[in-house]
N, C-alpha and C positions, 0 to 999 in steps of 0.2 A: 631456650629452645635446644633440641639436640643438634649434634654436629652434622646431621644428614639433611639439614634444611636445604631447600632448592632455591638457587639464586639465578635470576635471569639478568644478563648484562646486555643492554641495547645501545649500540654506538656504530657509526658508520666508518670508524677507524678500526680496520681489521687487526692492525698490530696491537692496538689497545685491548681488543677483544681477547686476543691470544694470551697477552700478559695477565690481564685481569682473571681470565678463566683458570690459568695455571695457579695464580696465587690462591684463589678460592678453593680449588681442588686440593692444593697442598694443606689447607687448613681443615679438610674433611667435609667441605660443602659439596653438594651436587651443583655444578655450574652449567648453565645453558647460555647460549649467545644468539643475538639477532642483530643484523646490520641495518634493519629498517623497521618502520612502524608496523607495516603489514606483517612482517615476519614475527615481530614481538607479539602481536595479537594472536597469530596462529600458535605460537609456543604456549601462550597462557591458556588458550582453549584446550590444548593437548594435555598439559600437565598443570597441576597446582604448583604455584610458586609462592614461597614465603616472602621473597624480596625481589624487587625489580630496580636495577640501577640504570637510570635513563639519561642519555645525553639530551640536553635541552634543545639542541639544534640537530634535526635529522633531515635527510634529503626529501622525504615524502610527507612529513608531518612535524608539527612543532611538538617538542617534548612535553609541554604542559597539556596539549590536547591529547597526546598519547596517554599521559597520566590519567586523565579523566576517563578515557576509554577503558583502560585496564582496571580502574577502580569500579567501573560499572560491571565488568565481568567478574571481578573478585574484590569486594569491598574490604577484605581483610589483608590484602597484599601491602607490603611495606615498601614505599617508593623513596629512593634516594636520587636526587637530581644532580647531574654533573654539567659544568660549563667551563669553557676555556676563556670566557670573558666575564669578569666579575660585574654583576649588575644587581643593585639593590631591588630594582623593580622586578627582575626575573626571580629573585629569591623570594620576595613577598608573594608574587603571583603563584610560584610553585607551592609554597607552604599553604596558601589559601586554597589551592586546588586539592590539598590533601597529602602532600609530600611529607615524609618524616624528617628528612634533612636535605640540605643544599651544600654541595662541595665544589671546590674549584680544581680544575686541572693545572698543572700536573698533580696527580694524587700521591699522597703519602700512604703507602700500603697499610701501615699500622693504624693511621687515622681512619681509613676506610673500614678496616676490620673492627676497630673499636665502635664505630657508628653502627655497623651491621650487628654486632653483639648487643649493643644497647637496644636497638630496634627489635631484634628477635626476642629479647627479654620482655620488652613492652608488649610485643605481639603475643607472647606466651601468657602474660598476665591478663591481657584483654580477652583472649580466647578462653582461659581458665575461668575468668569471671563470668563470661557469657555462659559457659557450660554450667557453672554453679547456679546462675540465675535460672537457667532453663530447667535444671534439676529441681531447684526450689519450687518453680512454677508447677512442674509435674507432680512433685510431692504434695503440694498444696491442693492440686486438682484431685489426686488420688485420695488424700485425706478428706476432701469435701465429698467425693463420691462415697467413700466408706461411711462417712458421717450421715449422709442422706439415706444410704441403705439401712444403717443402724437405726435411724429415726423411724424409717418406714416399718421395720420389723418390730420395733418396740411399741407400736401403737395399739397392738392387739395380741390376744392369745388365741384367736380364732384362726386356725391354719389356712383356710381359703383366703381370708382377708390379708393375712401376712403375705401369702404368695402373690396375690394380686398387686399389692403395694410394692413389694420388693422387686418383682420381675419388671414392672413398669419402670421403676427407678433405675434398675440395672441397664435396661435397654436404652433409655434416654441418655444416661450418664456415659455409657461406653460406646454410644453411637452405633449400636447394632440393630438389625431389623427384627429380631425375635429372641425371646428368652423363654426358658421352660424349666420345670423341676419335676423330676420323677422320683418317687419314694417307694420303699418296699425292700424286699429281699432280692438277692442276686437274680434269680430266674423269674421273679414276680414284681419287677419294677412297674409302676403305674404312673401315667401322666397325671399329676395332681394339680398342676397350674401352669399357665402359659400366657405370653403376651406377644402379640404381633403375628402369630400364626393365623392363616385362614382356617375357617372351620373344617374344611376338607382335609387339610394337613393335620389338624389336631385330631380328627376322627381316625385318620390313618395311623397316627402315632399311638392312639389309645389301644389299638388292636395289634400292635407288633409283638411277636413272641421274642423275648429278649434273652432267652437262655443261651443263645449263641450269637448275639448281636453286639454291635459296637457299644451299646449302652452298658452291657454286662462288663465289657473290657474296661471301660472308664470307671465303672463302679468299683472294680478291683484295684485301681491305681491309688497312689497317694499324692499325685501331683496332677495339675491340669493337663489335659490332652488336647493339642491343637491340630486341626486338620485344615491346612490353608487352601487346599483344592479338593473338593469332593469329586472324586473320579466316578465314572460310570461304574456301578457296583451292584452285585445282586444281593448285597447285605441289606436287609429290610430297612433298617433305621436310616442309613445314609441315602438309600434309594428314595425314601419318603421325602427327605430334605431336598434331594436333587429335583424331584417332581414338583416340589413347591417353589423352585426357582432359586434355592440357596446354593452358594458356591463355596462357602467356608463355614467352619463351625468349631466350637471349643466346648469341652466338657470338663466339669469340675466335680471330683468326687466330694460328697458331703459327709464329713465325719465328725463325730462328737465323742471325746474321751476314748478313742480307739474303736467306736462302734460306727459301722457304715449305715448311713441313713438313706442314701440315694445319690442322685446326680443332678447338678444344675448345668444347663447348657445354653450356649448362645449360637446364633446363626446369622449370616449376612448374605445379601444378595449379590455382592461383589466380592472378589477375592480379598481376603483380609489376613494380614499377619499380626502377631501380637508380640511387642517388645518384652524383654525380660521384666521390666518394671510393670508392664500391664499383666503379665503372668502372675507376678507377685500380688498384684491388686486382686486378680481373680481368686487367688488362693484366700486372701483376706475376706473378700466378699463371701466366698464359699463358707468360711468359718462362721461369719456372722449369720448367714442364713441357716446353717446347720444348728447353731445354738437356738435360733428362734424356732426352728422346726421341732427340735427336741423339747423345748420349753412348752410349746403348744401341745405336743403329744403327751407330755407328763401332766399338763393341766387337764387335758381331755381324759387321760387315764384316772387322775384323781377325781375329776367331776363324775366320771362313770362309776367309780367305786362308791363315791358319796351317794350318787343317785341309786345305785344298787342297794346300799344300806338303807336309804329312805324307803325304797320300794319294798324291801324285805320287811321293814318295820310296819309300813302301810299294809302290806299283804297280811301280816300277822293280826294287825288290828281289824282289817276288813273281814278276815276269816272268823275272828271272834265275834264281830258285829253281825255278819250274815248268819253265823251259827245261832246267835241269840235271837235274831229276827225270825229264823226258821223255827227255833226251839219254842218260842212264845206261842205261836198258833198251834203248833204240834202238841205242846203240853196241854193247852186248853181242849183241843179236840180229843186227845187221849183221856184226859180227866173226865170230861162230860160223857164221852162214849162209854168209858169203864163204868161210870155210875149208872148209866142206862142199862148196861148189861148185867148188873148185880141181880142174881136170881132171888135173893131174899129181900130185896127192897122194891117197893111199888111206888110210883109217882103219880100224883094227880095230873090231869090234862094240862093245866096251865104251866106246872113245873116241867113236865115232859116237853111242852111246846118251847119253853125258854131254853132248855138244854139243846134241843135241835137247832134253834135259831142261832145260838152261840156257836155250835159246831159248824153251821153253814157260814156264819160271818168270818170265823177264824180260817176256814178253808178258803174263803175268798181272799183273805190277806195273804195266805200262803201261795195261792195261785198268782196273785199280783206280783209278789216278790220273784217267783220263778219266771213270770212273763218279762220282768225287768231284766233278769239275768239273760234270758234268751234274746231279748231285744238288743242288749248291749253286744251280745255275741254276733248277731246278724249285722249290726252296724260296723263292728270292727272288721268283719269279713266282707263288707260292702255288698251284702246280698239282701238288704232290706228292700222289700217290695213296696213301691210307692205308686199308687194309682192316681195319676194326675187328671183332674177334670176342671173345667172353668167353674169358679165359685165366687160369690160375693162374700167378703169376710163377715158382713153383718149377719148373713144367714148361718155362718159357722158359729158365731157368738150366740146366736139365738138358740142353736141346737144344743149348746153346752150350758145355757143359762141356768137350767135347773140344778145341774151339778154344782155350778159356781155358787149359787144361792145357798145350797146345803152346806158347802164347806166353809162359807163365810158368815154362818149364822150368828156368830158372836162379834162380827166386824161390820163395818159399813161398806158395802160394795157399790161402786160406781162404774157403769159401763157407758162409754161415749164412743160409739162406732157409727159414723154416718153411712147411709145406704148408698151414697153416690161415689163411693170408692171404685177405682177401676177393678175389673175382675182379675183373679189370679188363678193360675193353673196349679192346683194343689190336691192332695189326698186329704179330703175334708176330715175324715176320722182322725188321721195322724195329726193334723194341725190343731184339731180340737183337743187331742191329748196334750199337746204342748201348752196350749193356753190354760187348760185345767191344771196341769202340773205346776205351771208358774204361779197360779193363784194359790194352790195348796202350799207352795213354798213360801209365799208371802204371808199366809196365815200362820205358818210355823215360826216365822221370824218377827212377828209384830204382836203387840199386846191387844187384849180384847178391847173393843170399842173404837179402835183406830180405823182409818179409811184405807181401803184397797181399791185401786182404780185401774180399769182396762180401757185403753184407747187405741185408736187406729188412725193412720193418716198416710199421706204420700210424701216421698222425699224428692230431691232434685234429680235422682237417677231413675225416676219413673218406677219406683218400688213402693210397695205398701208396707208400712212399718207398724207392727203391733207392740204395744208396751204394757207392762204390768207393774204398777208402782205401789209401794207400801210406806207406812210411817214407822217402820220397825227399827231394829238395832243397827242396821247399816253394815257395810262390809269394808275393811281396810283396803286401800288401793293395791297393796302388794299381793292381795289375794284375788284380784279381779279375774285374772286368767286361770289361776289354780283351781278356782271354784268349779270350773267346767271339766276338770279331770275326773276320770271314773273313780269311784269309791271315796272321793274327797268330801269331807263334811266340815263346815265351819262350826266352831264352838258357839253354841246357842243358849244363852242364859234364859231366854224366854220359855223354851221347851224344857220339860222336866228331864228329858234325856234325849240323846240322839235317836232319831227314828229313821227307818228305812236303811238301805244299803249304800246310799250316797251315789246312786246312779241316775237319779231323775234329771238333773241339769245336763249331764253328759249325753243322755238319751235325747233330750230336747234339742240340743245343739246339733246332734247327728241327724235328727229328722229334718231340721231347718236346712242344714247343708245339703241333704239329699234332694231338697227342692231348689237348690241353686242359691240359697240365701245365706245369711249369717246371723249370729246371735252375739250380744254384748251386754255388759253391765255398766251402769252408772250408779255409784253409791258413795255415801259419806257416813262414817260412824256416827250414830246418835240421831241421824236425820231421816234415814230410810234408804231404800234401794229401788232401782228402776231397771228391770230386765226388758230388753227389746230384741226383736228379730225382724228381719226384712225378707220379703218375698217378691221376686220379679213379677210385674204385672203382665197380663196377656198382651 
């Protein structure tokens, strides 16, 4: 212990107090004296004392009782008991009460100083050990918090999910009321994630101009910024926190390899200070979140680049396919029309009629493809007109039965639609198109002679469900969602070549969704497919 340790001497002998005080001061200690128990208690409450030298017999209190009182006030005080009458019982009682040593009067000054030195060294070791233990506990806590945050951000590469997990973990671990992350560039920081804010505070923060705000200042720093007391301020960001009932806040700049990504912030409803260790922890957490944010951004950029490459390749393929689909009927129309227009060639009536019918048929194909493209455009623009009226699906099936029979002439068609189904509010023509398209799709994907079934029933959600099943090639599970994408076509060994522009299923799903329903696929390669859609009943 250093030589400025404070020592309190308690004795009703004023002469002894003077001598003891002089000896201790001469050795560099700060000496204080008290002639009674009450005075000693008052001194201890006023100043921290390292050592208390107590006479075991005082006029107002027993020395052992005073010892207990002083230890209750300051458990770390080092007590040395004095007595003018040697007593084993007193010595044992004093040591049991927590005294460090027991000395007899008259005192040998060197002996007293030796005991004090040994006691102060023990006290130093005890306090140092306690400090190290507390520091170790704090480091363990900080490591645990950092590990929890790291585990949270490592669970995903999806930025919203990362922020949800990390901000919740940060708020709970650091015992703060709210946490948030703003990302972007200096004057365009955007609230990307938050935990603990009310919706009103979050909405306010989403619309704060930050080019001259506190967020921009924090963004420019390299270390955490702590605001222990949010004063009344016209500054929009702090004013928003204040209106939300927050009194303290901290902001941590998010940086990765010198690149500024944004700001992570904390807010508390009571005044809160952060120790140097906590500030270091905030910096470490900020680094972890910055790494996770940047990784998520890079992943998103890579995914977008890959998606763009796939889209570009798909666009090229689709343009080629659509061009082919347009060119085929156009070539037929052009060829037969040119033949009919030859001035030096005459055709008999049957041949002329055949040419005209071919031109008419190919024109219908061309018109159908153009209609599909226009329909897709209307669906994407959400301007498809749907005229809903109450219908029984049995009537809709009956209205398209002729078309279904024609397209399944080389297959076995089964229709099982009961008439007692609840009515649905639909555009009958549109839903008829959906059913016809699904049956045509089943024909393309199944061999001749196999069965195609159209059924309808109700589900537990009081919806009518229509299904079209086939015994065709089936579709792998990984393509069940992709097959509904526009222009997407599954490789089909049954058909001689891909036909159509790959818009049919996408259009069908769009029509169903415009009715408030949904469409899905159940399929297994080699067994067949079942396309279903649901429509809310009236």
